[in-house]
C-alpha positions in Angstrom: 102.7 93.7 73.3 105.0 90.5 73.9 103.6 88.4 76.5 104.9 84.9 78.0 102.3 83.3 80.0 103.2 80.5 82.3 102.0 78.2 85.6 104.5 77.5 87.9 104.8 76.6 91.5 106.9 77.7 94.2 109.2 74.4 93.2 109.1 75.9 89.6 109.9 79.5 90.7 113.2 78.3 92.3 114.2 77.2 88.6 113.0 80.6 87.3 115.1 82.7 89.9 118.1 80.8 89.5 117.9 81.7 85.8 117.6 85.4 86.3 120.2 85.2 89.2 122.6 83.7 86.6 121.6 86.4 84.2 124.3 89.2 83.9 122.4 91.2 81.7 119.1 92.1 84.0 118.4 92.9 87.3 114.9 92.5 89.7 113.8 95.7 91.3 112.2 95.5 94.8 110.8 97.6 97.4 113.4 99.0 99.6 111.4 100.9 101.9 108.3 103.3 101.6 108.0 104.7 97.6 111.8 103.6 97.8 113.3 100.8 95.0 116.6 99.1 94.6 117.8 96.8 91.8 119.1 93.5 92.8 121.2 91.1 90.4 120.6 88.4 92.7 117.6 87.6 95.1 116.8 84.6 97.3 113.2 84.5 97.0 110.1 86.8 95.8 106.9 86.7 97.1 103.7 86.2 94.7 103.3 89.9 93.3 104.4 91.9 90.2 108.0 92.8 89.9 110.0 94.8 87.0 113.0 93.5 85.7 115.5 95.7 83.7 117.6 94.8 81.1 120.8 96.7 81.8 122.5 97.0 78.7 119.0 98.9 77.4 120.3 102.0 79.3 119.6 103.9 82.4 116.4 103.4 83.9 114.1 106.7 83.7 113.0 108.7 86.8 109.7 110.4 86.2 108.5 113.4 87.7 105.9 116.4 87.8 106.4 120.0 87.8 103.7 122.3 87.1 101.6 119.7 85.9 104.1 118.4 83.3 105.8 114.9 83.4 109.6 115.2 83.1 112.3 112.3 82.8 115.5 112.2 84.6 117.5 109.3 85.0 118.1 107.0 88.3 121.5 107.6 89.3 122.7 104.3 90.6 119.8 101.8 90.5 121.8 99.3 92.7 122.5 102.1 95.3 118.5 102.6 95.3 116.2 105.4 94.7 113.0 107.4 95.8 110.4 107.0 93.3 109.0 110.7 92.4 105.8 109.4 90.5 103.5 106.4 90.9 101.7 104.5 88.2 98.4 102.5 88.3 100.2 99.7 90.8 102.1 100.9 93.5 103.7 97.5 94.0 106.3 98.4 91.3 108.1 101.2 90.1 106.5 103.7 87.6 108.9 103.9 84.2 106.2 105.1 81.8 106.5 102.6 78.8 110.4 102.2 79.2 111.7 99.1 77.0 114.4 98.3 78.6 111.6 97.0 81.5 110.0 94.0 81.4 107.3 92.8 84.3 107.2 89.6 85.7 103.9 88.6 87.4 104.8 85.7 90.1 101.7 84.1 91.2 102.5 80.5 92.5 99.4 80.5 94.7 96.3 80.7 92.5 93.3 82.5 93.7 90.6 79.7 93.3 91.4 77.5 96.1 94.4 77.1 98.7 95.9 74.7 96.5 95.4 76.2 93.2 98.3 77.4 90.9 98.2 81.2 89.5 98.8 82.3 86.1 102.3 83.7 86.0 104.1 85.7 83.0 106.5 88.0 81.4 105.4 91.0 79.7 107.3 93.7 77.8 106.4 96.7 75.7 108.7 95.6 72.9 108.6 98.0 70.1 105.3 99.3 70.3 106.3 103.0 70.6 109.2 102.6 67.8 107.1 104.9 65.4 107.5 107.8 67.5 111.1 107.1 68.3 111.0 105.2 71.8 111.8 101.7 70.3 113.9 98.8 72.4 117.3 98.4 71.9 118.1 95.6 69.8 120.2 93.7 72.9 116.4 94.0 74.7 115.2 92.1 71.9 117.8 89.4 71.6 117.6 89.0 75.5 113.7 88.6 75.2 114.2 86.0 72.6 116.6 83.9 74.8 114.2 84.0 77.9 111.2 83.1 75.3 113.3 80.2 74.3 114.2 79.1 78.0 110.7 79.2 79.2 110.3 76.8 76.4 112.6 74.5 77.0 112.0 74.5 80.7 108.1 74.0 80.4 106.5 70.6 79.8 104.1 71.9 77.4 101.4 74.5 76.7 97.8 73.9 78.2 94.6 75.6 77.6 93.3 78.1 80.3 90.2 75.8 80.3 88.5 73.1 78.5 87.8 74.0 75.0 90.3 76.7 74.5 93.6 76.3 72.4 96.7 75.6 74.3 98.2 78.9 75.3 100.0 78.5 78.7 103.3 77.1 79.4 103.1 74.7 82.2 106.5 74.4 84.4 107.1 70.7 85.7 106.2 70.7 89.2 103.1 72.8 88.3 102.1 70.5 85.4 102.3 67.6 87.5 99.9 69.4 90.3 97.9 70.0 87.5 97.5 67.0 85.6 96.7 65.5 89.3 93.7 67.7 89.5 94.9 70.5 91.2 93.0 73.9 89.9 94.6 76.7 88.4 93.9 80.0 87.4 92.2 81.1 84.0 93.5 85.0 84.2 96.5 86.8 84.7 97.0 89.2 87.6 96.8 92.9 86.7 100.7 94.2 87.0 
């Protein structure tokens, strides 16, 4: 499963959100009341947490529901008008879409858990083509979108750093977070569970 981990503080996340807000192919899905969600093309800011990004050209978002013990799928009629969830997953802080290949999960963790000034491990994850063999593959356009996002993160980040001493560098560090880490600020070694 493709994963793009990075360290970014609030200053860096202004750049990340600027990139997402400028992207006409994606929308951030945010809470819109109890058990309700809405897709937004732009957001002013986001609290630390898990969020779903919808790659709009991938097609409609699935609305999952249970009837007589079976799970069925309909389509969210208008994600930009909002909808009420009919089925939840393991994490109620994000909408549940099953394994929809048009949804990318973003973990925003600017504030780490190790200490008050620690930097958390953020990242993007995507199911990709894990289920292509059973006819549930990602749209080509979503694969291209993911590759553009990956290139953008690599260009924005200063470098990859290891989670901790002795490990290979694997986590991208955005400029402000990198300066703070190089200055001795602690950082999380594990990502959040989204």
